[in-house]
C-alpha positions in Angstrom: 0.0 0.0 0.0 1.4 3.4 -1.0 2.1 6.0 1.6 -0.7 8.2 0.3 -3.3 5.4 0.7 -2.0 4.8 4.2 -2.5 8.4 5.1 -6.0 8.4 3.7 -6.8 5.3 5.8 -5.5 7.0 8.9 -7.6 10.1 8.3 -10.7 8.0 7.7 -10.2 6.1 11.0 -9.7 9.5 12.8 -13.0 10.8 11.3 -14.9 7.7 12.5 -13.4 7.8 16.0 -14.2 11.5 16.6 -18.0 11.3 17.0 -17.6 8.4 19.5 -15.0 10.4 21.4 -17.6 13.1 22.0 -20.1 10.5 23.1 -17.5 9.1 25.6 -16.9 12.7 26.9 -20.7 12.8 27.5 -20.5 9.5 29.4 -17.6 10.8 31.5 -19.5 14.0 32.4 -22.5 11.8 33.5 -20.3 9.6 35.6 -18.6 12.7 37.2 -22.1 14.0 38.0 -23.0 10.7 39.8 -19.9 10.7 41.9 -20.2 14.4 42.8 -23.8 13.8 43.9 -22.8 10.9 46.1 -20.1 13.1 47.7 -22.6 15.9 48.3 -21.2 18.3 45.7 -24.5 19.1 44.0 -23.7 22.3 42.0 -20.7 20.6 40.2 -23.0 17.6 39.6 -25.6 19.8 38.0 -23.1 21.6 35.7 -21.7 18.2 34.6 -25.2 17.2 33.3 -25.2 20.4 31.2 -21.7 19.6 30.0 -22.9 16.1 29.0 -25.7 17.7 27.0 -23.2 19.8 25.1 -21.1 16.8 24.2 -24.2 14.8 23.3 -25.2 17.5 20.8 -21.7 17.7 19.3 -21.4 13.9 18.7 -24.5 13.8 16.6 -23.6 17.0 14.7 -20.1 15.8 14.0 -21.4 12.4 12.8 -23.8 14.0 10.3 -21.2 16.5 9.1 -18.6 13.7 8.5 -21.2 11.2 7.3 -20.0 8.6 9.9 -23.3 7.5 11.3 -23.8 3.8 12.2 -25.9 1.4 14.2 -23.0 1.0 16.7 -23.0 4.8 17.3 -26.8 4.9 17.9 -26.6 2.1 20.4 -23.5 3.5 22.2 -25.1 6.9 22.3 -28.3 5.6 23.8 -26.4 3.7 26.5 -24.4 6.8 27.4 -27.5 8.9 27.4 -29.2 6.6 29.9 -26.3 7.2 32.3 -25.8 10.9 31.7 -29.5 11.9 31.5 -31.2 9.1 33.3 -29.0 7.8 36.1 -27.1 11.0 36.8 -30.2 13.3 37.4 -32.0 10.6 39.3 -29.1 10.2 41.7 -28.7 14.0 41.9 -32.4 14.6 42.8 -32.4 11.8 45.3 -29.2 12.8 47.1 -30.1 16.5 47.0 -33.8 16.7 48.1 -35.7 13.4 47.8 -33.6 11.3 50.2 -35.8 11.9 53.3 -39.2 12.3 51.6 -41.2 9.6 53.3 -44.9 10.0 53.2 -47.9 7.8 52.7 -47.9 4.0 52.6 -44.2 3.7 52.1 -43.6 5.2 55.6 -44.8 1.9 57.1 -42.4 -0.2 55.1 -40.1 -2.0 57.6 -36.5 -1.0 56.9 -33.5 -0.1 59.0 -32.3 2.8 56.8 -35.7 3.5 55.2 -34.3 3.1 51.7 -37.8 2.6 50.1 -39.0 6.2 50.7 -41.3 8.1 48.4 -38.4 10.1 47.2 -36.6 6.9 46.2 -39.6 5.8 44.2 -39.8 9.2 42.5 -36.2 9.1 41.5 -36.6 5.6 40.1 -39.7 6.7 38.1 -37.6 9.4 36.5 -35.0 6.9 35.6 -37.5 4.4 34.2 -39.3 7.0 32.2 -36.0 8.2 30.7 -35.2 4.6 29.7 -38.6 4.2 28.1 -38.2 7.6 26.3 -34.9 6.5 24.8 -36.3 3.1 23.6 -39.3 4.8 22.0 -37.1 7.4 20.3 -34.9 4.7 18.8 -37.7 2.6 17.4 -39.7 5.6 16.0 -36.9 7.7 14.6 -37.9 8.9 11.1 -41.6 8.3 11.5 -42.5 11.7 12.9 -42.1 15.3 12.0 -38.4 16.1 12.6 -39.3 19.6 13.8 -41.1 18.2 16.9 -40.4 15.6 19.6 -42.9 13.1 20.9 -42.6 13.7 24.6 -40.1 15.8 26.5 -36.5 14.9 25.3 -34.5 13.1 28.0 -31.7 15.7 27.8 -34.3 18.4 28.5 -35.7 16.5 31.5 -32.2 16.1 32.9 -31.4 19.7 32.3 -34.5 20.8 34.2 -33.5 18.7 37.2 -30.0 20.1 37.1 -31.4 23.7 36.7 -33.5 23.2 39.8 -30.3 22.4 41.8 -28.4 25.4 40.4 -31.4 27.7 41.2 -30.9 26.8 44.9 -27.2 27.4 44.6 -27.6 30.7 42.7 -25.6 32.8 45.1 -21.9 31.7 44.9 -20.1 31.6 48.2 -23.3 31.7 50.2 -25.1 28.7 51.8 -27.5 27.1 49.3 -31.2 27.7 49.7 -33.0 24.7 51.3 -35.2 23.0 48.7 -38.8 22.2 49.4 -39.0 18.4 49.1 -42.6 18.4 48.1 -42.0 20.8 45.2 -38.9 18.8 44.1 -40.9 15.6 44.3 -43.6 17.1 42.1 -41.1 18.4 39.6 -39.4 15.1 39.3 -42.6 13.1 38.8 -44.1 15.6 36.3 -40.9 15.8 34.3 -40.7 12.0 34.2 -44.2 11.5 32.9 -43.9 14.3 30.3 -40.9 12.4 28.9 -43.2 9.4 28.0 -46.2 11.5 27.1 -47.5 12.0 23.5 -47.1 15.8 23.8 -45.3 17.7 21.0 -42.2 19.6 21.9 -40.2 21.9 19.6 -37.0 20.6 18.3 -34.9 23.7 18.9 -32.0 22.4 16.8 -34.1 21.6 13.8 -36.5 24.6 14.0 -33.9 27.2 14.9 -30.6 26.0 13.5 -31.1 23.4 10.7 -34.1 24.9 8.9 -33.8 28.7 9.3 -34.1 31.3 6.6 -32.4 34.0 8.7 -29.2 32.4 9.9 -27.3 35.6 10.7 -30.0 37.0 13.0 -30.4 33.6 14.6 -26.7 33.4 15.3 -26.7 36.7 17.0 -29.7 35.7 19.1 -28.0 32.4 20.1 -24.8 34.4 21.1 -26.9 36.7 23.3 -28.7 33.8 25.0 -25.4 32.1 25.6 -24.0 35.2 27.1 -26.9 35.6 29.5 -26.6 31.9 30.5 -22.9 32.3 31.2 -23.4 35.4 33.4 -26.8 34.5 34.9 -27.0 30.8 34.3 -27.9 29.8 37.8 -30.8 32.2 37.8 -32.0 31.8 34.2 -31.8 28.1 33.5 -34.7 27.0 35.6 -37.2 29.6 34.3 -36.2 28.8 30.7 -36.5 25.1 31.5 -40.0 25.5 33.0 -41.1 27.5 30.0 -40.0 24.7 27.7 -41.6 22.2 30.0 -44.9 24.0 29.7 -44.7 24.5 26.0 -45.6 20.9 25.2 -49.3 21.1 26.0 -49.5 24.5 24.2 -47.8 23.3 21.1 -49.8 20.1 21.0 -53.1 22.0 21.3 -52.1 24.5 18.6 -51.1 21.7 16.2 -54.3 19.7 16.9 -56.4 22.8 16.1 -54.5 23.3 12.8 -55.0 19.7 11.8 -58.7 19.9 12.5 -59.0 23.1 10.5 -57.1 21.7 7.5 -59.0 18.4 7.5 -57.7 14.9 6.7 -55.0 14.6 3.9 -56.5 13.7 0.5 -54.9 10.2 0.4 -55.3 9.4 4.1 -56.1 5.7 4.7 -55.2 4.4 1.2 -53.0 1.3 0.9 -50.9 0.3 -2.1 -52.9 -1.5 -4.7 -50.2 -2.6 -7.0 -49.4 -5.7 -5.0 -52.3 -7.3 -3.2 -50.1 -9.4 -0.9 -48.2 -6.3 0.3 -51.5 -4.5 1.0 -52.6 -7.5 3.1 -49.3 -7.5 4.9 -49.6 -3.8 5.7 -53.1 -4.4 7.1 -51.8 -7.1 9.3 -48.7 -5.0 10.3 -46.1 -7.6 9.1 -44.1 -8.2 6.0 -43.1 -4.5 5.6 -39.5 -3.6 6.4 -39.1 -1.0 9.2 -37.1 1.9 7.8 -37.1 4.0 11.0 -34.8 1.7 12.9 -31.8 3.3 14.6 -28.9 3.9 12.3 -31.1 3.6 9.2 -31.3 6.2 6.5 -34.2 8.0 8.3 -32.5 8.2 11.7 -32.0 11.9 12.5 -31.3 12.8 8.9 -28.4 10.3 8.9 -26.9 9.2 5.6 -26.9 5.6 6.6 -23.3 5.1 5.5 -21.6 2.5 7.7 -18.4 3.2 9.5 -15.0 1.7 8.6 -14.5 -1.9 9.6 -13.9 -2.1 13.3 -14.4 1.7 13.6 -18.1 2.4 13.7 -19.3 6.0 13.5 -21.4 7.9 15.9 -25.1 8.1 16.2 -27.3 9.9 13.7 -29.9 11.1 16.2 -27.5 11.9 19.0 -28.4 15.0 20.9 -31.6 15.5 18.9 -34.0 15.0 21.6 -33.9 11.4 22.7 
């Protein structure tokens, strides 16, 4: 093999490794958040979740730009997301405010250390709903409007949990405000069920960045928002998160009203008539290949090109609202 061909092979391997490297950074940030929560360092744990979200966005963006999406990258990204946006915020909320929430029937459970508290159950519900959200996203990618998410994205749910912690630590150097366990419990449960709901949430990346007719003005707005977050992040992140949390029911109602006003599409309910057997298979729900599987051509706008042998690329839908 000539030296030129060897150099090309090295560059190709480097391109395929890069997206998975960002995914690994996201996993590291999630693990750092878990360890920090266990050690009682809640503010660094919350910031680590936001850092994981940044890396999670970068890995999908890099994978699409370099056309290095693959099934391996999708699966690896989902596993890392479950740690960074499922386990990490659950442990953070439990250690921070839900550890001693013990009301109702669970207060009578015989236990020396009272592990099975109501707060423990709420933290587990958040984790379980996050796992279900990831699974549903993986099997339904490509079957919905890319401008909207079905249910609250799991990075968004984790970010709201982390923002609640930073809100109570919003005065650097001063003792943190004592959280109200009942409010934290309600926020955790509501966020968890919104992740597995059928409500429509804006895909900020697709709506604001990918499909935008005024990119320069949008870039200036993004820079201003980032500047505000940098200077007043502990104060602004929670209100912004709650606004996005409440946008789901509003967006769903507006879209439903528009659909009713427009009426059904002209060809709604029609099955292919060219092949009778295929039509019967579609009525039964079998015999039709599923094109929205993770890593397929429809996943997050991915190209579907496989990675180099032994060097899979990163995920197509990474960071796009799993």
